[in-house]
N, CA, C and O of each residue as an XYZ file, in Angstrom:
388
protein
N     -11.445    -11.613     -0.709
C     -10.431    -10.933     -0.172
C     -10.099     -9.584     -1.411
O      -9.548     -9.806     -2.490
N     -10.476     -8.489     -1.047
C     -10.151     -7.503     -1.477
C      -8.953     -6.850     -1.823
O      -8.445     -6.158     -0.940
N      -8.392     -6.920     -2.913
C      -7.028     -6.257     -3.250
C      -6.905     -4.710     -3.422
O      -7.925     -4.272     -3.954
N      -6.090     -3.854     -3.177
C      -5.703     -2.270     -3.989
C      -4.471     -2.620     -4.544
O      -3.440     -3.045     -4.022
N      -4.899     -2.254     -6.198
C      -4.028     -2.166     -7.052
C      -2.930     -0.820     -7.014
O      -3.257      0.366     -7.000
N      -1.941     -1.219     -7.005
C      -0.705      0.193     -6.146
C      -0.250      0.234     -7.960
O      -0.362     -0.704     -8.750
N       0.080      1.120     -8.142
C       0.281      1.499    -10.080
C       1.833      1.781     -9.851
O       2.378      2.561     -9.069
N       2.392      0.857    -10.824
C       4.043      1.112    -11.073
C       4.326      2.139    -11.906
O       3.526      2.527    -12.757
N       5.245      2.546    -11.758
C       5.899      3.512    -13.463
C       5.890      2.966    -14.595
O       5.980      3.861    -15.435
N       5.812      1.693    -15.202
C       5.970      1.382    -16.345
C       4.951      0.479    -16.574
O       5.094     -0.562    -17.215
N       3.500      1.013    -15.851
C       2.371      0.899    -16.318
C       1.571     -0.673    -15.684
O       0.416     -1.062    -15.862
N       2.580     -1.248    -14.997
C       1.883     -2.632    -14.156
C       1.459     -1.708    -13.054
O       1.367     -0.491    -12.893
N       1.236     -2.823    -12.348
C       0.685     -2.595    -10.816
C       1.269     -4.087    -10.129
O       1.698     -5.167    -10.536
N       1.004     -3.437     -8.885
C       1.120     -4.640     -7.720
C      -0.043     -4.686     -6.682
O      -0.457     -3.619     -6.227
N      -0.702     -6.113     -6.203
C      -1.620     -5.747     -5.485
C      -1.307     -5.899     -4.005
O      -0.349     -6.536     -3.568
N      -2.284     -5.196     -3.215
C      -1.646     -5.468     -1.784
C      -3.321     -5.789     -1.286
O      -4.266     -5.040     -1.536
N      -3.409     -7.189     -0.469
C      -4.385     -7.396      0.327
C      -4.802     -6.480      1.057
O      -3.948     -5.805      1.631
N      -6.372     -6.135      1.287
C      -6.904     -5.584      2.251
C      -7.219     -5.678      3.271
O      -7.231     -4.765      4.097
N      -7.638     -7.126      3.493
C      -7.728     -7.982      4.989
C      -6.697     -8.180      5.633
O      -5.678     -8.621      5.101
N      -6.777     -7.913      6.777
C      -6.053     -8.566      8.511
C      -5.020     -7.455      8.417
O      -3.962     -7.929      8.831
N      -4.903     -6.540      8.156
C      -3.925     -5.431      8.054
C      -4.132     -5.167      9.925
O      -5.186     -4.935     10.518
N      -2.678     -5.309     10.529
C      -2.765     -5.018     11.860
C      -2.061     -3.808     12.074
O      -2.465     -3.105     13.001
N      -0.841     -3.318     11.240
C      -0.300     -2.381     11.613
C       0.239     -1.797     10.253
O       0.337     -2.656      9.376
N       0.656     -0.367      9.840
C       1.133      0.273      8.613
C       2.171      1.308      9.867
O       2.201      1.844     10.975
N       2.918      1.004      8.556
C       4.376      1.721      9.058
C       4.846      2.781      7.765
O       4.675      2.321      6.636
N       5.447      4.221      7.879
C       5.738      4.693      6.692
C       6.870      5.155      7.329
O       6.874      5.628      8.466
N       8.035      4.999      6.462
C       9.893      5.374      6.701
C       9.951      6.254      5.286
O       9.930      5.650      4.213
N      10.011      7.462      5.325
C      10.422      8.579      4.426
C      11.798      8.676      4.038
O      12.258      9.226      3.037
N      12.318      8.149      4.837
C      13.865      7.687      4.710
C      14.399      7.045      3.327
O      15.041      7.545      2.403
N      13.829      5.601      3.561
C      13.962      4.723      2.550
C      12.854      4.126      1.539
O      12.820      3.023      0.992
N      11.615      5.635      1.441
C      10.523      5.989      0.692
C       9.637      4.698      0.573
O       9.505      4.207     -0.548
N       9.032      4.125      1.631
C       8.309      2.786      1.848
C       7.269      2.899      2.939
O       7.419      3.678      3.881
N       6.042      1.990      2.783
C       5.191      1.512      3.610
C       5.348      0.048      4.006
O       5.748     -0.795      3.203
N       5.053     -0.202      5.146
C       5.309     -1.353      5.658
C       4.014     -1.779      6.305
O       3.579     -1.190      7.295
N       3.227     -3.084      5.595
C       2.119     -3.018      6.085
C       2.383     -4.815      6.733
O       2.831     -5.843      6.225
N       1.833     -4.452      8.071
C       2.142     -6.073      8.841
C       0.777     -6.920      9.285
O      -0.072     -6.507     10.075
N       0.765     -8.114      8.641
C      -0.743     -9.040      8.553
C      -0.817     -9.570     10.156
O       0.129     -9.950     10.847
N      -2.526     -9.453     10.600
C      -2.255    -10.389     11.718
C      -2.007    -11.691     11.319
O      -2.152    -12.530     12.207
N      -1.673    -12.090     10.229
C      -1.627    -13.700      9.763
C       0.022    -13.861      9.676
O       0.582    -14.912      9.367
N       0.659    -12.677      9.990
C       2.170    -13.471     10.209
C       2.685    -12.594      9.119
O       3.904    -12.532      9.278
N       2.253    -11.750      7.881
C       2.974    -11.598      6.810
C       3.601     -9.953      6.728
O       3.378     -9.192      7.669
N       4.226     -9.589      5.777
C       4.663     -8.393      5.984
C       4.578     -8.136      4.284
O       4.821     -8.988      3.429
N       4.199     -6.836      4.066
C       4.401     -6.464      2.773
C       5.109     -5.075      2.866
O       4.736     -4.337      3.777
N       6.159     -4.609      1.963
C       6.718     -3.410      1.889
C       7.075     -3.051      0.453
O       7.987     -3.469     -0.260
N       5.898     -1.968      0.170
C       5.779     -1.198     -0.532
C       7.162      0.203     -1.053
O       7.173      1.247     -0.401
N       7.873      0.068     -1.864
C       8.820      1.166     -1.896
C       8.943      1.963     -3.370
O       9.099      1.360     -4.432
N       8.865      3.113     -3.275
C       8.326      4.064     -4.321
C       9.714      4.591     -4.697
O      10.771      4.408     -4.092
N       9.478      5.336     -5.907
C      10.481      5.482     -6.175
C      11.122      7.522     -6.240
O      11.850      8.208     -6.957
N      10.552      7.645     -5.419
C      10.791      8.837     -4.956
C      10.173      9.204     -3.101
O      10.005      8.260     -2.330
N       9.988     10.247     -2.787
C       9.788     10.181     -1.426
C       8.395     10.736     -1.644
O       8.060     11.681     -2.358
N       7.649      9.943     -0.872
C       6.261      9.569     -0.994
C       5.556     10.843      0.127
O       6.018     11.109      1.237
N       4.648     11.337     -0.355
C       3.941     12.436      0.928
C       3.418     11.813      1.775
O       2.344     11.324      1.428
N       3.779     11.582      2.936
C       3.252     11.074      4.416
C       2.934     12.315      5.116
O       3.630     13.330      5.079
N       1.550     12.131      5.926
C       1.534     13.005      6.828
C       0.937     14.547      6.394
O       0.788     15.427      7.242
N       0.715     14.686      5.387
C       0.236     16.034      5.101
C      -1.187     16.053      4.743
O      -1.461     16.912      3.905
N      -1.979     15.472      5.077
C      -3.084     15.796      5.092
C      -3.606     14.783      4.449
O      -2.905     13.941      3.888
N      -4.945     14.756      4.462
C      -6.453     13.671      3.125
C      -5.919     14.029      2.139
O      -6.873     14.427      1.471
N      -4.876     14.202      1.444
C      -4.566     13.762      0.091
C      -3.147     13.381      0.093
O      -2.538     13.092     -0.937
N      -2.747     13.385      1.011
C      -0.966     12.487      1.463
C      -1.177     11.003      0.776
O      -2.228     10.368      0.873
N       0.341     10.421     -0.146
C      -0.245      9.506     -0.387
C      -0.570      8.306      0.803
O      -1.166      7.290      0.445
N      -0.248      8.433      1.896
C      -0.409      7.733      2.735
C      -2.219      7.284      3.219
O      -2.706      6.259      3.695
N      -2.616      8.184      2.944
C      -3.859      8.329      3.215
C      -5.047      7.667      1.956
O      -6.115      7.055      1.939
N      -4.061      8.248      0.998
C      -4.884      7.581     -0.276
C      -4.698      6.144     -0.416
O      -5.646      5.383     -0.611
N      -3.685      5.826     -0.334
C      -3.483      4.034     -0.067
C      -4.620      3.563      1.207
O      -5.337      2.589      0.979
N      -4.756      4.348      2.643
C      -5.545      3.807      3.358
C      -7.137      4.107      3.562
O      -7.921      3.765      4.447
N      -7.241      4.638      2.756
C      -8.903      4.706      2.019
C      -9.054      4.202      1.229
O     -10.219      3.827      1.098
N      -7.934      3.745     -0.032
C      -8.347      2.020     -0.988
C      -8.397      1.100     -0.249
O      -9.036      0.217     -0.821
N      -8.055      0.754      0.809
C      -7.765     -0.013      1.852
C      -9.459      0.124      2.353
O     -10.210     -0.731      1.883
N      -9.921      0.921      3.063
C     -10.972      0.778      3.749
C     -12.409      0.518      2.868
O     -13.472      0.004      3.215
N     -11.985      1.075      1.637
C     -13.212      0.732      0.606
C     -12.896     -0.653      0.426
O     -14.030     -1.120      0.535
N     -12.105     -1.693      0.216
C     -11.730     -2.812     -0.065
C     -12.175     -3.581      0.472
O     -12.798     -4.554      0.047
N     -11.767     -3.078      2.223
C     -11.839     -4.420      3.291
C     -12.658     -5.251      3.313
O     -13.725     -4.838      3.766
N     -12.649     -6.428      2.976
C     -14.022     -7.697      3.341
C     -14.410     -7.592      2.229
O     -15.071     -8.615      2.043
N     -14.433     -6.880      1.158
C     -15.031     -7.253     -0.456
C     -14.280     -8.338     -1.248
O     -13.167     -8.853     -1.129
N     -15.128     -8.464     -1.953
C     -14.805     -9.740     -2.467
C     -14.799     -9.219     -4.130
O     -15.808     -9.484     -4.783
N     -13.883     -8.622     -4.676
C     -13.668     -7.707     -5.335
C     -12.512     -7.702     -6.518
O     -11.396     -7.982     -6.080
N     -12.565     -7.479     -7.699
C     -11.490     -7.322     -8.412
C     -10.158     -6.465     -7.832
O      -8.974     -6.722     -8.051
N     -10.818     -5.163     -6.875
C      -9.685     -4.438     -6.827
C     -10.300     -3.053     -7.322
O     -11.357     -2.847     -7.918
N      -9.164     -2.035     -6.828
C      -9.237     -0.452     -7.012
C      -8.038     -0.004     -6.854
O      -7.276     -0.445     -5.993
N      -7.644      1.240     -7.953
C      -6.567      1.951     -7.686
C      -7.182      3.079     -6.868
O      -8.298      3.592     -6.792
N      -5.591      3.316     -6.087
C      -6.447      4.430     -4.983
C      -6.145      5.446     -5.919
O      -5.611      5.349     -7.024
N      -6.664      6.663     -5.171
C      -6.919      8.302     -6.059
C      -5.083      8.108     -6.434
O      -4.284      7.486     -5.734
N      -4.802      8.788     -7.629
C      -3.449      9.103     -8.271
C      -2.509      9.394     -7.194
O      -2.809     10.376     -6.514
N      -1.362      8.724     -6.857
C      -0.365      9.344     -5.908
C       1.033     10.084     -6.458
O       1.365     10.067     -7.643
N       1.466     10.457     -5.850
C       2.502     11.416     -6.194
C       3.410     10.877     -6.280
O       4.322     11.639     -6.601
N       3.758      9.754     -6.149
C       5.054      8.547     -6.705
C       4.836      7.159     -7.453
O       3.709      6.723     -7.219
N       5.494      6.446     -8.178
C       5.164      5.376     -8.165
C       5.880      4.085     -7.658
O       7.103      3.981     -7.558
N       4.798      2.925     -7.290
C       5.896      1.794     -6.981
C       6.966      1.235     -8.065
O       6.932      1.085     -9.286
N       8.176      0.934     -6.796
C       9.578      0.602     -7.420
C       9.218     -1.035     -7.181
O       9.326     -1.751     -8.177
N       8.774     -1.694     -5.844
C       9.099     -2.754     -5.787
C       8.035     -2.918     -4.413
O       7.579     -2.011     -3.716
N       7.822     -4.382     -4.294
C       7.081     -4.581     -2.949
C       7.542     -5.884     -2.661
O       7.852     -6.670     -3.557
N       7.609     -6.176     -1.368
C       8.292     -7.618     -1.009
C       7.333     -8.260      0.275
O       7.079     -8.054      1.461
N       7.124     -8.836     -0.428
C       6.136    -10.123      0.783
C       7.008    -11.128      1.829
O       7.445    -12.174      1.350
N       7.220    -10.875      3.007
C       7.479    -11.747      3.715
C       7.157    -12.333      5.048
O       6.822    -11.570      5.954
N       7.230    -13.682      5.259
C       6.983    -13.973      6.982
C       7.490    -13.434      7.706
O       8.670    -13.152      7.500
N       6.808    -13.002      8.978
C       7.603    -12.339      9.960
C       7.853    -13.309     11.014
O       7.032    -14.221     11.109
N       8.968    -13.281     11.935
C       9.710    -13.923     12.599
C       9.983    -13.761     14.160
O      10.787    -14.503     14.725
């Protein structure tokens, strides 16, 4: 399985699994992206400020989606998406009930 490395403000990163994503949703209200997996998991990424969503090919959401497309099905260490306009504050990984 391939992973996308999402940079955090403090020089660390979180890993986002690139396989089995069934739905991606964005919330500019709480500055987050949610990834629902067909396996019944959900990962929510929360950013430090308002991400640029749906503003064209260079928007933050499209950069992450392109990185997922590159990694999907790969067995490699992972890649950083292009530089985002925001930094990741936290991520949560929960089961969908």
